[in-house]
MIDOSE-1310 file (N, C-alpha, C; in nm, 2 decimals, decimal comma, always signed):
residues 221
mrrl	-0,75/-1,40/-1,26/-0,66/-1,30/-1,17/-0,55/-1,20/-1,28; -0,52/-1,14/-1,34/-0,41/-1,07/-1,36/-0,23/-1,11/-1,30; -0,14/-1,16/-1,29/-0,06/-1,16/-1,25/+0,04/-1,10/-1,26; +0,13/-1,06/-1,14/+0,18/-0,94/-1,10/+0,28/-1,02/-1,16
vipg	+0,39/-0,92/-1,26/+0,53/-0,99/-1,33/+0,68/-0,87/-1,27; +0,74/-0,94/-1,28/+0,85/-0,81/-1,22/+0,90/-0,79/-1,32; +1,08/-0,72/-1,44/+1,13/-0,68/-1,53/+1,22/-0,76/-1,53; +1,20/-0,87/-1,61/+1,33/-0,97/-1,72/+1,28/-1,12/-1,73
elvs	+1,14/-1,10/-1,59/+1,06/-1,15/-1,59/+1,05/-1,27/-1,76; +0,97/-1,38/-1,79/+0,96/-1,47/-1,86/+0,82/-1,44/-1,89; +0,72/-1,40/-2,01/+0,56/-1,39/-1,98/+0,49/-1,50/-2,12; +0,61/-1,48/-2,17/+0,56/-1,60/-2,27/+0,68/-1,68/-2,40
kenk	+0,69/-1,79/-2,41/+0,75/-1,84/-2,53/+0,75/-1,84/-2,67; +0,58/-1,82/-2,65/+0,48/-1,81/-2,84/+0,53/-1,64/-2,93; +0,53/-1,69/-3,01/+0,49/-1,52/-3,11/+0,40/-1,54/-3,03; +0,36/-1,40/-3,02/+0,24/-1,38/-2,97/+0,33/-1,15/-3,03
kmgt	+0,20/-1,12/-3,03/+0,24/-1,01/-3,08/+0,25/-0,92/-2,94; +0,35/-0,80/-2,96/+0,42/-0,78/-2,82/+0,28/-0,56/-2,84; +0,25/-0,58/-2,64/+0,21/-0,43/-2,62/+0,30/-0,36/-2,62; +0,24/-0,24/-2,49/+0,34/-0,23/-2,38/+0,42/-0,26/-2,27
gvar	+0,56/-0,27/-2,25/+0,60/-0,31/-2,12/+0,67/-0,42/-2,16; +0,66/-0,54/-2,25/+0,74/-0,63/-2,28/+0,81/-0,64/-2,38; +0,94/-0,67/-2,38/+1,02/-0,72/-2,48/+1,10/-0,90/-2,54; +1,10/-0,85/-2,65/+1,15/-1,05/-2,65/+1,33/-1,02/-2,71
kdge	+1,34/-1,16/-2,65/+1,50/-1,22/-2,63/+1,49/-1,31/-2,67; +1,58/-1,38/-2,76/+1,58/-1,51/-2,77/+1,52/-1,56/-2,80; +1,35/-1,48/-2,90/+1,25/-1,58/-2,92/+1,16/-1,61/-2,84; +1,14/-1,53/-2,69/+1,07/-1,52/-2,63/+1,08/-1,38/-2,55
ihsn	+0,98/-1,36/-2,53/+0,92/-1,21/-2,42/+0,89/-1,27/-2,29; +1,02/-1,13/-2,25/+1,03/-1,11/-2,09/+0,95/-0,93/-2,07; +0,90/-0,95/-1,92/+0,84/-0,78/-1,93/+0,99/-0,71/-1,92; +1,01/-0,60/-1,95/+1,08/-0,44/-1,92/+1,01/-0,40/-1,80
qlgl	+0,93/-0,48/-1,75/+0,89/-0,34/-1,60/+0,79/-0,44/-1,51; +0,75/-0,39/-1,41/+0,71/-0,43/-1,32/+0,54/-0,45/-1,37; +0,50/-0,43/-1,33/+0,35/-0,47/-1,39/+0,25/-0,55/-1,35; +0,12/-0,60/-1,47/+0,02/-0,69/-1,42/+0,04/-0,73/-1,58
ldek	+0,02/-0,85/-1,57/+0,06/-0,88/-1,73/-0,06/-0,90/-1,78; -0,09/-0,90/-1,94/-0,28/-0,89/-1,98/-0,23/-0,94/-2,07; -0,27/-1,09/-2,12/-0,21/-1,25/-2,21/-0,36/-1,23/-2,25; -0,35/-1,23/-2,38/-0,43/-1,27/-2,49/-0,36/-1,40/-2,57
enfv	-0,47/-1,46/-2,67/-0,48/-1,58/-2,77/-0,33/-1,54/-2,87; -0,30/-1,43/-2,85/-0,27/-1,41/-2,98/-0,12/-1,19/-2,98; -0,16/-1,14/-2,80/-0,12/-1,07/-2,78/-0,03/-1,08/-2,64; +0,05/-0,98/-2,63/+0,07/-1,02/-2,41/+0,19/-0,79/-2,41
rvip	+0,09/-0,80/-2,31/+0,15/-0,73/-2,31/+0,16/-0,72/-2,15; +0,22/-0,60/-2,06/+0,25/-0,59/-1,90/+0,15/-0,39/-1,87; +0,11/-0,38/-1,83/+0,03/-0,28/-1,78/+0,11/-0,20/-1,62; +0,15/-0,10/-1,67/+0,25/-0,07/-1,54/+0,18/+0,00/-1,40
lsgg	+0,18/-0,03/-1,28/+0,20/+0,03/-1,25/+0,16/+0,09/-1,08; +0,34/+0,18/-1,16/+0,29/+0,33/-1,14/+0,23/+0,41/-1,22; +0,19/+0,56/-1,16/+0,08/+0,57/-1,18/+0,09/+0,71/-1,19; -0,02/+0,82/-1,25/+0,01/+0,91/-1,11/-0,14/+0,99/-1,11
ynpk	-0,17/+0,91/-1,01/-0,32/+0,89/-0,93/-0,23/+1,04/-0,82; -0,30/+1,10/-0,76/-0,29/+1,14/-0,63/-0,40/+1,13/-0,57; -0,36/+1,02/-0,40/-0,43/+0,98/-0,32/-0,52/+1,09/-0,21; -0,63/+1,08/-0,30/-0,77/+1,15/-0,19/-0,79/+1,08/-0,06
eidf	-0,85/+1,11/+0,02/-0,90/+1,06/+0,19/-1,06/+1,03/+0,05; -1,13/+0,96/+0,18/-1,23/+0,90/+0,13/-1,30/+0,86/-0,01; -1,16/+0,85/-0,08/-1,18/+0,81/-0,21/-1,16/+0,68/-0,21; -1,24/+0,60/-0,37/-1,21/+0,42/-0,29/-1,12/+0,37/-0,40
vigv	-0,99/+0,31/-0,41/-0,88/+0,26/-0,52/-0,86/+0,12/-0,60; -0,84/+0,02/-0,60/-0,78/-0,03/-0,68/-0,69/-0,06/-0,65; -0,64/-0,17/-0,51/-0,45/-0,19/-0,55/-0,46/-0,30/-0,48; -0,34/-0,33/-0,53/-0,29/-0,46/-0,58/-0,12/-0,49/-0,46
vsyv	-0,14/-0,59/-0,39/-0,05/-0,65/-0,25/+0,11/-0,62/-0,37; +0,21/-0,56/-0,26/+0,35/-0,55/-0,35/+0,46/-0,59/-0,27; +0,42/-0,61/-0,21/+0,48/-0,65/-0,08/+0,42/-0,68/+0,12; +0,47/-0,73/+0,17/+0,43/-0,82/+0,26/+0,53/-0,82/+0,45
hntf	+0,47/-0,68/+0,56/+0,62/-0,69/+0,61/+0,48/-0,80/+0,71; +0,57/-0,79/+0,87/+0,51/-0,86/+0,97/+0,30/-0,78/+1,03; +0,29/-0,69/+0,98/+0,24/-0,63/+1,07/+0,18/-0,48/+0,93; +0,11/-0,50/+0,87/+0,05/-0,49/+0,73/+0,14/-0,52/+0,54
wkld	+0,02/-0,47/+0,51/+0,06/-0,46/+0,33/+0,14/-0,40/+0,22; +0,15/-0,34/+0,17/+0,18/-0,26/+0,11/+0,13/-0,24/-0,04; +0,09/-0,12/-0,06/-0,08/-0,19/-0,19/+0,01/-0,08/-0,31; +0,01/-0,10/-0,46/+0,04/-0,02/-0,51/-0,13/-0,02/-0,61
iasp	-0,11/+0,16/-0,64/-0,27/+0,24/-0,62/-0,22/+0,30/-0,77; -0,13/+0,28/-0,80/-0,18/+0,31/-0,93/-0,08/+0,43/-0,93; +0,01/+0,49/-0,85/+0,07/+0,66/-0,75/+0,16/+0,66/-0,75; +0,22/+0,73/-0,75/+0,39/+0,67/-0,68/+0,40/+0,73/-0,49
yksi	+0,27/+0,71/-0,44/+0,35/+0,67/-0,32/+0,26/+0,59/-0,28; +0,40/+0,61/-0,13/+0,33/+0,41/-0,08/+0,20/+0,39/-0,01; +0,09/+0,37/+0,04/-0,01/+0,31/-0,01/+0,04/+0,21/+0,05; -0,06/+0,18/+0,23/-0,02/+0,05/+0,34/-0,14/+0,02/+0,39
lpgg	-0,23/-0,09/+0,40/-0,32/-0,19/+0,47/-0,27/-0,29/+0,55; -0,28/-0,22/+0,66/-0,28/-0,23/+0,82/-0,33/-0,34/+0,84; -0,21/-0,48/+0,89/-0,29/-0,66/+0,92/-0,40/-0,63/+1,01; -0,42/-0,55/+1,14/-0,56/-0,56/+1,22/-0,66/-0,58/+1,13
effr	-0,62/-0,53/+1,00/-0,78/-0,54/+0,94/-0,88/-0,67/+0,91; -0,82/-0,76/+0,93/-0,84/-0,87/+0,95/-0,91/-0,94/+1,05; -0,75/-0,88/+1,17/-0,77/-0,94/+1,30/-0,68/-0,86/+1,39; -0,77/-0,93/+1,53/-0,71/-0,80/+1,61/-0,53/-0,88/+1,65
dlrg	-0,46/-1,03/+1,69/-0,38/-1,10/+1,71/-0,30/-1,09/+1,59; -0,17/-1,02/+1,56/-0,10/-1,02/+1,43/+0,03/-1,12/+1,45; -0,01/-1,24/+1,43/+0,07/-1,37/+1,44/+0,26/-1,35/+1,34; +0,20/-1,29/+1,27/+0,35/-1,39/+1,21/+0,28/-1,36/+1,01
kerl	+0,45/-1,31/+1,02/+0,44/-1,24/+0,86/+0,37/-1,39/+0,84; +0,40/-1,51/+0,79/+0,38/-1,62/+0,71/+0,22/-1,60/+0,72; +0,16/-1,58/+0,75/-0,05/-1,51/+0,80/-0,05/-1,45/+0,69; -0,02/-1,32/+0,75/-0,06/-1,22/+0,65/-0,03/-1,28/+0,50
rdil	+0,06/-1,32/+0,42/+0,11/-1,38/+0,36/-0,01/-1,51/+0,29; -0,05/-1,55/+0,41/-0,14/-1,69/+0,38/-0,32/-1,57/+0,30; -0,29/-1,48/+0,42/-0,47/-1,38/+0,37/-0,40/-1,31/+0,23; -0,33/-1,26/+0,24/-0,30/-1,18/+0,12/-0,17/-1,22/+0,01
pigs	-0,16/-1,30/-0,05/-0,05/-1,30/-0,07/-0,05/-1,23/-0,19; +0,16/-1,12/-0,24/+0,17/-1,09/-0,29/+0,11/-1,09/-0,50; +0,05/-0,94/-0,52/-0,02/-1,03/-0,66/-0,15/-1,01/-0,63; -0,21/-1,05/-0,50/-0,36/-1,02/-0,44/-0,41/-0,87/-0,49
avyv	-0,53/-0,82/-0,48/-0,57/-0,71/-0,55/-0,72/-0,68/-0,44; -0,73/-0,60/-0,40/-0,85/-0,52/-0,32/-0,91/-0,40/-0,34; -1,04/-0,43/-0,36/-1,09/-0,23/-0,40/-1,12/-0,21/-0,22; -1,05/-0,09/-0,16/-1,07/-0,06/-0,05/-1,09/+0,13/-0,05
kike	-1,11/+0,18/+0,05/-1,15/+0,29/+0,12/-0,95/+0,37/+0,17; -0,96/+0,49/+0,10/-0,86/+0,52/+0,13/-0,88/+0,64/+0,27; -0,78/+0,57/+0,43/-0,91/+0,62/+0,52/-0,80/+0,77/+0,58; -0,70/+0,78/+0,56/-0,55/+0,84/+0,62/-0,44/+0,96/+0,51
vtks	-0,43/+1,03/+0,43/-0,35/+1,09/+0,34/-0,26/+1,14/+0,42; -0,13/+1,12/+0,47/+0,01/+1,26/+0,59/+0,11/+1,32/+0,53; +0,12/+1,42/+0,59/+0,14/+1,55/+0,49/+0,22/+1,44/+0,41; +0,33/+1,36/+0,49/+0,44/+1,33/+0,36/+0,38/+1,22/+0,27
kgvf	+0,23/+1,20/+0,27/+0,16/+1,19/+0,11/+0,16/+0,98/+0,18; +0,22/+0,95/+0,32/+0,17/+0,83/+0,35/+0,04/+0,77/+0,31; -0,02/+0,70/+0,26/-0,13/+0,66/+0,23/-0,20/+0,50/+0,26; -0,31/+0,57/+0,41/-0,36/+0,43/+0,46/-0,47/+0,40/+0,45
ttlk	-0,56/+0,27/+0,37/-0,63/+0,21/+0,38/-0,75/+0,12/+0,44; -0,82/+0,13/+0,40/-0,90/+0,07/+0,49/-1,02/-0,08/+0,43; -1,10/-0,21/+0,46/-1,11/-0,28/+0,45/-1,29/-0,28/+0,52; -1,28/-0,22/+0,57/-1,35/-0,18/+0,71/-1,41/-0,06/+0,65
wrga	-1,47/-0,15/+0,53/-1,60/+0,00/+0,52/-1,75/-0,02/+0,39; -1,78/-0,06/+0,45/-1,93/-0,08/+0,32/-1,85/-0,10/+0,23; -1,83/-0,18/+0,11/-1,81/-0,22/-0,05/-1,67/-0,25/-0,05; -1,57/-0,23/-0,01/-1,42/-0,27/+0,04/-1,44/-0,43/+0,00
tvlk	-1,42/-0,43/-0,04/-1,34/-0,61/+0,00/-1,23/-0,61/-0,08; -1,15/-0,75/-0,06/-1,11/-0,88/-0,12/-1,13/-0,85/-0,33; -1,11/-0,90/-0,36/-1,18/-0,92/-0,49/-1,08/-1,03/-0,59; -1,15/-1,15/-0,63/-1,17/-1,29/-0,65/-1,22/-1,27/-0,76
ggfl	-1,09/-1,36/-0,89/-1,09/-1,40/-1,03/-1,05/-1,23/-1,13; -1,09/-1,25/-1,19/-1,16/-1,09/-1,26/-1,03/-1,09/-1,36; -1,03/-0,94/-1,40/-0,91/-0,89/-1,41/-0,97/-0,73/-1,42; -0,82/-0,71/-1,45/-0,76/-0,56/-1,40/-0,74/-0,53/-1,52
ieis	-0,74/-0,36/-1,52/-0,76/-0,32/-1,61/-0,73/-0,12/-1,58; -0,59/-0,01/-1,65/-0,60/+0,03/-1,60/-0,64/+0,24/-1,68; -0,68/+0,28/-1,69/-0,75/+0,41/-1,76/-0,66/+0,50/-1,70; -0,64/+0,65/-1,72/-0,63/+0,79/-1,69/-0,72/+0,79/-1,59
pskv	-0,72/+0,81/-1,42/-0,78/+0,89/-1,31/-0,85/+1,02/-1,38; -0,81/+1,07/-1,47/-0,92/+1,17/-1,53/-1,05/+1,15/-1,56; -1,03/+1,03/-1,69/-1,09/+0,98/-1,70/-1,27/+0,89/-1,60; -1,16/+0,85/-1,49/-1,28/+0,77/-1,45/-1,43/+0,89/-1,44
prli	-1,49/+0,95/-1,41/-1,58/+1,06/-1,37/-1,67/+1,03/-1,51; -1,58/+1,02/-1,63/-1,63/+0,99/-1,73/-1,74/+0,85/-1,78; -1,65/+0,69/-1,74/-1,67/+0,61/-1,70/-1,76/+0,58/-1,62; -1,78/+0,64/-1,45/-1,89/+0,68/-1,41/-2,01/+0,66/-1,50
gkkd	-1,96/+0,83/-1,50/-2,11/+0,90/-1,54/-2,22/+0,97/-1,44; -2,28/+1,03/-1,45/-2,43/+1,09/-1,39/-2,47/+0,95/-1,33; -2,52/+0,99/-1,18/-2,55/+0,93/-1,11/-2,55/+0,77/-1,13; -2,46/+0,75/-1,20/-2,41/+0,66/-1,21/-2,42/+0,59/-1,34
smid	-2,46/+0,65/-1,44/-2,58/+0,69/-1,57/-2,46/+0,54/-1,67; -2,33/+0,61/-1,70/-2,25/+0,51/-1,83/-2,26/+0,36/-1,63; -2,20/+0,33/-1,56/-2,12/+0,24/-1,54/-2,22/+0,12/-1,46; -2,35/+0,15/-1,46/-2,47/+0,04/-1,52/-2,52/+0,03/-1,57
ilrs	-2,45/+0,10/-1,68/-2,54/+0,05/-1,81/-2,48/-0,07/-1,86; -2,33/-0,06/-1,82/-2,16/-0,13/-1,83/-2,18/-0,30/-1,76; -2,26/-0,27/-1,65/-2,31/-0,36/-1,51/-2,37/-0,43/-1,63; -2,48/-0,38/-1,64/-2,63/-0,46/-1,73/-2,61/-0,52/-1,82
esgc	-2,50/-0,40/-1,93/-2,52/-0,45/-2,04/-2,39/-0,62/-2,12; -2,30/-0,56/-2,08/-2,20/-0,69/-2,07/-2,20/-0,76/-2,01; -2,33/-0,76/-1,90/-2,31/-0,91/-1,78/-2,14/-0,96/-1,72; -2,14/-0,84/-1,67/-2,05/-0,90/-1,59/-1,99/-0,77/-1,44
eilv	-1,97/-0,83/-1,31/-1,92/-0,73/-1,23/-1,83/-0,68/-1,25; -1,79/-0,50/-1,20/-1,72/-0,47/-1,24/-1,69/-0,33/-1,13; -1,61/-0,32/-1,09/-1,56/-0,18/-1,01/-1,47/-0,10/-1,06; -1,48/+0,02/-1,02/-1,40/+0,11/-1,06/-1,34/+0,20/-0,96
gqng	-1,19/+0,15/-0,97/-1,14/+0,28/-0,86/-1,08/+0,37/-0,88; -1,08/+0,52/-0,80/-1,01/+0,62/-0,85/-0,96/+0,64/-0,92; -0,81/+0,59/-0,85/-0,75/+0,57/-0,88/-0,66/+0,57/-1,06; -0,81/+0,51/-1,10/-0,82/+0,50/-1,23/-0,79/+0,31/-1,28
viwi	-0,76/+0,19/-1,18/-0,78/+0,10/-1,16/-0,91/+0,05/-1,20; -0,97/-0,09/-1,33/-1,08/-0,08/-1,27/-1,05/-0,28/-1,26; -1,16/-0,37/-1,21/-1,12/-0,46/-1,21/-1,32/-0,53/-1,30; -1,30/-0,62/-1,30/-1,48/-0,67/-1,45/-1,45/-0,82/-1,38
ngpv	-1,50/-0,88/-1,37/-1,52/-1,02/-1,33/-1,62/-1,07/-1,48; -1,64/-1,19/-1,45/-1,78/-1,21/-1,51/-1,66/-1,31/-1,65; -1,78/-1,36/-1,73/-1,75/-1,47/-1,88/-1,62/-1,46/-1,95; -1,58/-1,50/-2,01/-1,45/-1,43/-2,05/-1,48/-1,32/-2,16
enmd	-1,56/-1,37/-2,30/-1,59/-1,31/-2,37/-1,72/-1,21/-2,36; -1,77/-1,17/-2,20/-1,84/-1,08/-2,18/-1,72/-0,96/-2,16; -1,62/-1,06/-2,05/-1,56/-0,97/-2,00/-1,44/-0,90/-2,10; -1,45/-0,94/-2,27/-1,38/-0,91/-2,38/-1,48/-0,79/-2,41
laie	-1,59/-0,75/-2,40/-1,69/-0,68/-2,44/-1,66/-0,53/-2,41; -1,69/-0,59/-2,19/-1,66/-0,43/-2,15/-1,53/-0,39/-2,15; -1,38/-0,46/-2,17/-1,34/-0,39/-2,23/-1,33/-0,30/-2,24; -1,36/-0,42/-2,42/-1,37/-0,29/-2,55/-1,47/-0,16/-2,54
airy	-1,59/-0,16/-2,45/-1,64/-0,02/-2,40/-1,56/+0,06/-2,32; -1,53/-0,02/-2,21/-1,46/+0,09/-2,14/-1,31/+0,18/-2,28; -1,31/+0,06/-2,33/-1,13/+0,13/-2,39/-1,19/+0,25/-2,49; -1,35/+0,26/-2,54/-1,41/+0,31/-2,59/-1,39/+0,46/-2,56
iean	-1,45/+0,44/-2,40/-1,52/+0,54/-2,36/-1,43/+0,63/-2,30; -1,25/+0,55/-2,32/-1,18/+0,66/-2,27/-1,11/+0,71/-2,38; -1,12/+0,68/-2,44/-1,07/+0,70/-2,64/-1,20/+0,83/-2,65; -1,28/+0,87/-2,62/-1,38/+0,92/-2,67/-1,49/+0,98/-2,61
shkr	-1,43/+0,98/-2,51/-1,48/+1,08/-2,33/-1,53/+1,17/-2,37; -1,48/+1,29/-2,49/-1,50/+1,43/-2,50/-1,64/+1,45/-2,55; -1,70/+1,31/-2,62/-1,84/+1,30/-2,78/-1,99/+1,34/-2,71; -2,08/+1,42/-2,74/-2,20/+1,43/-2,69/-2,23/+1,24/-2,72
gltd	-2,34/+1,22/-2,59/-2,41/+1,09/-2,62/-2,37/+1,04/-2,63; -2,21/+0,98/-2,60/-2,19/+0,90/-2,52/-2,22/+0,73/-2,45; -2,30/+0,83/-2,33/-2,39/+0,70/-2,31/-2,48/+0,60/-2,35; -2,53/+0,66/-2,44/-2,67/+0,59/-2,56/-2,61/+0,53/-2,62
yvkn	-2,47/+0,49/-2,73/-2,42/+0,51/-2,79/-2,35/+0,36/-2,68; -2,30/+0,40/-2,63/-2,20/+0,25/-2,53/-2,29/+0,14/-2,53; -2,48/+0,21/-2,51/-2,51/+0,08/-2,46/-2,62/+0,02/-2,59; -2,63/+0,11/-2,77/-2,62/+0,08/-2,82/-2,48/-0,08/-2,88
mlie	-2,46/-0,02/-2,88/-2,37/-0,10/-2,85/-2,30/-0,24/-2,90; -2,31/-0,17/-2,71/-2,33/-0,35/-2,59/-2,40/-0,42/-2,66; -2,59/-0,28/-2,64/-2,64/-0,48/-2,73/-2,66/-0,50/-2,85; -2,56/-0,41/-2,92/-2,52/-0,54/-3,07/-2,48/-0,65/-3,05
krkn	-2,34/-0,57/-3,02/-2,21/-0,74/-3,03/-2,35/-0,83/-2,84; -2,36/-0,85/-2,82/-2,38/-0,92/-2,73/-2,43/-1,04/-2,79; -2,50/-0,99/-2,91/-2,59/-1,02/-2,97/-2,51/-1,12/-3,01; -2,40/-1,14/-3,08/-2,32/-1,25/-3,14/-2,21/-1,30/-3,05
l	-2,23/-1,25/-2,90/-2,16/-1,39/-2,83/-2,26/-1,54/-2,82
């Protein structure tokens, strides 16, 4: 699972190629924003958690725990608005902050349903819904929320191909945050395909192209 990093945090002492969200200081690479550390053998970046997603009731989103209170968790859902996951999602008898931290520490990722959006844009989420779950392992990546429908496809056609041909578990939040889990080489393949879809969502015949691309690339794994 990608870990949460804060501005100024040391993320690498190696001489790696840098992407967005990081800066080099005295030969070391530091994060310059709150986000998820994306580190590979020769590359490092930080994916920002804040974004432009406008929460809607009934949406499923992927959130990252950013704060633990006595009775609830705050989730970053790549939106300007605050999101709350009540502690009662797990148990009726709230026994204190430590227990909440033990269940979902800061940096934990969850796939949740938006239960309510208040008039002041307070967002309340729930795990008590079919399909909602705590995410274990894997990677998180982020795309524009506007590209989510193309990534899923008509009648789930594109996402079904991504899952079957990459050999990965994949969950897509309506907020543009995507969870991918599987062998490292398969996850890299899935991420490559998702980035291609994001950049070429306007093209015709994209579903067939992505399927053939994944089939060919898996031959070399």
